[in-house]
N, C-alpha and C positions, 0 to 999 in steps of 0.2 A: 422592320426597323429595330435596331438594337436599342434597348431602353436602360439596361444596367450592365456593368462590367466590374469584375473584381479579380485581382491577381494576388496570390500569396506565394512568397518564396520564389519569385521569378526574377532572376538577375539581381538588380539593385533594390528590388521591391520586397520588403518584408511583408507588407500588407497594405493594399491601396484602400481597404474598406470598399463599400459599395459606391460606385461612381454612377451618377445619373447621366445617361447619354441622350442628348437631345437631337432634333433634326440637324442642327448646326452646332457641332462640338469642337472646341479648340483646346489644345494643350500647349502651354507656353512655359518658358523657363530657360535657364542657362544651358550651355552645352553639357552633355553627360549628366543631365539631371533625371533621366529616366523616361522622358517623353516618348522616344521612339520605342522603348521596350513595351510600353502599353499597347502600341499598335501591333507589335510583333506577336502578342498573345493571339490576336485574331488571325494574323497571317499564318501562324503555325497551324491553327485549326483549319484554315482554308486549304493549305497545301496538303494536309492530311486527307481532307474530304476529296480533293481532286486527283489523288493518286490513281493510277490505272487499276482496273478491277482485279488484276492478278497480284497486286502488291499485298504482302502479308505482314506488314509492319503494324505497330500499335499506334505510334504517333510520329509524325514526320518532323524531325528537328531540322531537316534541310541539308542542302549542299550548295556548291557554287552556282548551280543552275536553278535554285529555288527562289521563291519570293523572299525568304529569309533563311539565313544559314546560322543556326544556333549551336552547331557542334553536336554535343551529346548532353545527356542528363547532367553529368558531372560539370559541364561547362556553364549551364544556365541556372542550376540550383543556387539559391541565395547563399552568398558567402561560402560556396563550395561545401556546404554541409550535406553530405550524402544521406544522413539519417533523418532528414525532414522531407515531407512531400511537397511537390509542386501542386498548387491548386488554382484552378481557373473556374469562375462561374460567370454566367451571363444570362440575361433575359431578353426576349425579343417579342415583337408584336407583328402580326400578319393580317392581311386584309380579309382573307376568307377564313371564317371560323372553322375550328376543328371540332368534330363531333366524335365523342368517345363513349362507349357503353358505360352506363352508370355514372357518368360525369357530365355536367352541363356543358353546352357548347362554349368553347373558349377561343380567344384570339391572342393569347399570350402564353409562352412557354418559358421555362427556366431550365438551365443545364448546369450541372456541377461536375467538374472533373478533378480527379486526384491521381497524380502520377508519382510513383515512388520507386526508389532504387531496389532492384531485384537481385543484386549481386551477380548479374550476368549482363550480356550485351543488350538484353531486351528489358525495358522497364515494366514494372507492374502497373496496373490501372484499375480504378473503380470509377463508376459514373452514376449519375442520378438525374432523372428528369422530374421536374415539379410542374404539376398542372393545378392551378388554384392552390388549394391546401393539400393536395394529394402528392405524395412522393412516390414516384415510380422508379424503383431501382432494379438492377439486374441481379438475379440469383441463379447460379449454376448448381444444379443438384445432381449432376451426373447423367441426367436424361433430358431434361427440358430447361429452357430459360424461362424463368417466371418473373412476373412483376410483383414486387413486395413493397412494403411501406417504409423500409429503412434501407439506406445504401449499404452495400457490402463490398469488400475488396475482392477482385477477381484476378486470377492468374492468366496472363495473356496466352499461355500455351494451351488453354482450353479452346478447342476448335469452335466453340459456340460464339466467341467474341468476334465482332467485326470492328477492327481498329479501336479507337478510344471512345466511341460514341454509340455503338450499335451491336446487334447480334445477327447471326446468320439465319436466314429464313428457315432452314431445315430444323432449327432448334427452337422456334417460337412456340411458347405455350399459348400466348395470346397474340397470334401473328398479326391480325388486322390492327389491333391497338398499337403494338409497338412499331410496326412498319410505317404507319402514318406519322408517328412522332419522329422516327428516324429520318423520314423523307423531308419533314419540315426543317430539321436541323441541316441537312445537306443543301436544301434549297436556299437557306439563309446565306450560307457561305458561297454559293454559286452566284449570288447577287452582289457579292463584294468585288470591287475593282480597286486595284492599288496602283499608285504612281509614286515612284521613289523620288528622292531629292536631287539625284544626279541624272538629268535627262541627257540623251545622247547628242553628240554634236551633229549639226546639220550636214547633209551629204549633197554633193553636186548633182547626183542622179539617184532616183529611187526606182526600185523594181516592184511591180505589182503582179502577183502570180494568179490573180483572179479569185483569190480566197477572201474569206470574211474573218474578221477578228472579233473577239469578245470585248476587247478594250484597246488601249493604245500601247500596251506592253508596259513592263515594269519601269523601263527607262524611256518610254516614248518611241521605241523602235518600230512599233506597229501603227504609228500615227497615220501614215499615208494609206495603209491598208484600210484603216478605219474610215478615212476620208472617202475613199472609193466606195466602201460598203455603205457609208452613210448617204452618199449621193444616190445610190440605188434604193436604199431602204427608208431613209429618214429625211424629211424636208428641213428639219431643224438645222442640220449641219450646213446646208446650203445657205440658209437665211441668217441664222444667229451668229455663226462664227465670224463672217465678214463684218457684221454690225459691231460685235464686241472688239474686233481688232481696230476699227475706226474709233470707237469710244475710248479705248485704252491709248489712243494716239500713237499706235505702233506702226501700222501700215494702212494703206487705203484698200488694197485688194490682193488676192492671190489666185493662182491657177496652176494646175498640173498639166504640163505641156509634153506630148509624146516626143521622144528623142528620135530623130531621123535614123533610118536604117536599123532600127531595133524593134523588137516585138513587144517588150514589156517595160522598157525604161522610160522614166518621166523626169523632166526638170520641174523643180518646185520654184515657180517664178512669183515674185511679189512686186507690187507697185507701192513705193513709199508714200507718194502723194498723188492726188487726182491729176491725171494728165501726164504724170512722170513716166520715165522709162521703166521697163520691166527688168529686174535683176534677179539673180538666184538668191535663194534663202541664205546661202553661205556668205553672201556679200552684204547682209544687213546686220544690225546690232545683235549680239549674242542673245540678249533677253527675248527677242522675238521667237527664236527657235525653242527657248525654254518654256515660254508660256503657251505656245501652240498646243502641246499635248494636253495641258490642263483644259483649254477651251474645247478641244475636240472630244475629250473624255466626257465633259459635262453634258454635251449635247448628243453624243453617240450612244451612250449606254441606255438601256430601257428605263422608262419611268419606274420609280420605286427602288432603284439600285442604291447601294451603299458605296460611297467613294472614300477611300483612305488616302489622304494626300500628305506627303511629307514635303514641307517647305515649298508650297506652291508659289511663293513670292520670290524664289531664288533668282538672282541676277536681274531683278526688276527695279526700276527707278521708284522712289518713295510714292510719287503720285500714282503710278501704275499699281503699286501694292494696295493703295487705298481703293482704286477702282476695281481691283480683283475681288475685294470684299463684296461689292455690289453684284458681281457675277455669281458668287456663292449664294447670296441671299435670293437672287432670282431663280436659280435652278432648284433650290430647296423649296421655294413656294410654287413655281410654275411646273416643275417636273417631278415633284415629290421625292427628290433625291435626299438621302441622308449624307451629310458631309462630316467626316471625322478627320481632323487635321492636326498636325503639329507645326508650329511656326515660331519664328523669332521676330515677327514684324509688328512693331508698335503701330505703324500706319494702318495695317489691316485691322487690328483690334479696335483702334479708335474710330475707324469708319463704321465698324459693326455697332459700336456703342451709339454713334450718331443715328444710325438707321433704326435702332431700338427707340430712341427718343422721338424720331419722326414717324414711328408706328409702321414702318415698312416691314419689320419683323418683330415679333413679341419676345420679351425677355424669357418667357416660358419655352420658346422654341430654340433657345440657345443655352449652352453650358460651356463656360470657360474655366480652365483650371491652370493653376500655377504650380510647377514642379520645381523642387530644389533638392540638393544633396546635402545631407548632414551626417558627418562621420561615417561615410560609406553606405548610407541607407537613404533611398529616395523617399521624399515626403510630398504629399499633394494637398492642395487646398483649393476648394471651389471659390471662384470669385463671385461675390454677391452683387448681382446686377439688378437695379430696380427698374421700374417701368419707364424711367426717363433716361436710361442708358448709363446711369452713374454706377461706378464700382465702389462700394462702400468699405471694402477691405483691401484696397490696393496695396500690394506688398511693397516693402521698402526696396528701393533700387531695382524695381521690376525690370526695366529696360536700361539699367545704368542710372547714373545720377547726372542729369544735364545741368542742374543748378550748380553742382560742385565744380563742373568744368567751366561754367561761365564765371563763377566766383574766382576760381584760380586764374582764369584768363585776365580778369580785371585787376587782380593783385599783381600779376606779372607786368601788366601794362603800367600801373602806377609806379612800380619799382623801377622800371626802365626809364620812365619820364623823369623821376626824381634823380636818378643817376646821371641822366643827360644834362640836367640843370647844373 
């Protein structure tokens, strides 16, 4: 589980300072306030970790087929200032303690990355791992990679480096120590699953090739693959998803029906109400197809996974947005998932506040942030939530100003009535 995150000189962020990341963390704010950029720091590292073994880059800024496409160093550095470094740091906690020679067993690691312009097509990089109070940085002395107590800058062209977070095994001075740390870093990002804000449109037919999926795809395109995989591997997908669809008052049931005279094609059939006719997913409200990948992802991924969700409430009725908050609370508690989301939903946040007051989730297990843009620089403030679900520093016009609209409506009504007399 990620416990801290900090970004410096990343896109619109000059410095986020250290952000506490809880089991259920939400970023709220206006459009273009920097919410999505915070998530992109993690997605950039994830796609770097998951590059094929023969990839020789230092850090994957992405392309059109990636989780996130950030262009180049010049595109993402804050205010396009090439003379300043991009810095990302994070801390995370794991269930099985790590035992390292001369250091007590630990269950938390920290990682600090510094990327800088190298005046060529490949950026320079330095990185540092912290274990307790010990800084373990990488030093290339021409023969071995050694662990030292202070971070140093490294040139990517040194063959010792492995991407932006590791070293190659042939150059380990303390191979056992560093390889175990590097593996923990890679495992963290392999447990992250991402669902973007724009889920794909439903199809009239779906093809299943007999494969299994790690998630539902960035746009929900692998949802049916996950459903078939879950049917084979996980009972939760068979039991919990239909229950939540009914609770959200979207549909009564669904099934995947083989298409005649085909080998791998299936119809996605739904029943809107008990005893009603079956119709294709394409023929019900659009919100159903948009929330389906969220539901499937929550019950398909292994327990302990980290879900990054962008606007999970998109295209949903306000009542369903509220109920969606209950889904998130349940999977955080019952499946030990960590949820990191960005949202515009007042209804989702208010339901979460209610559940804190009702002690269904503790305030300590949540972290809500408000992002805003001031003169081209993103700023962030943590919302102070007490044990009764009250936000004591509610920002002005957080979700717009409803009272101003009501007051203006009343004035317009009085003016028209007076004119009619």
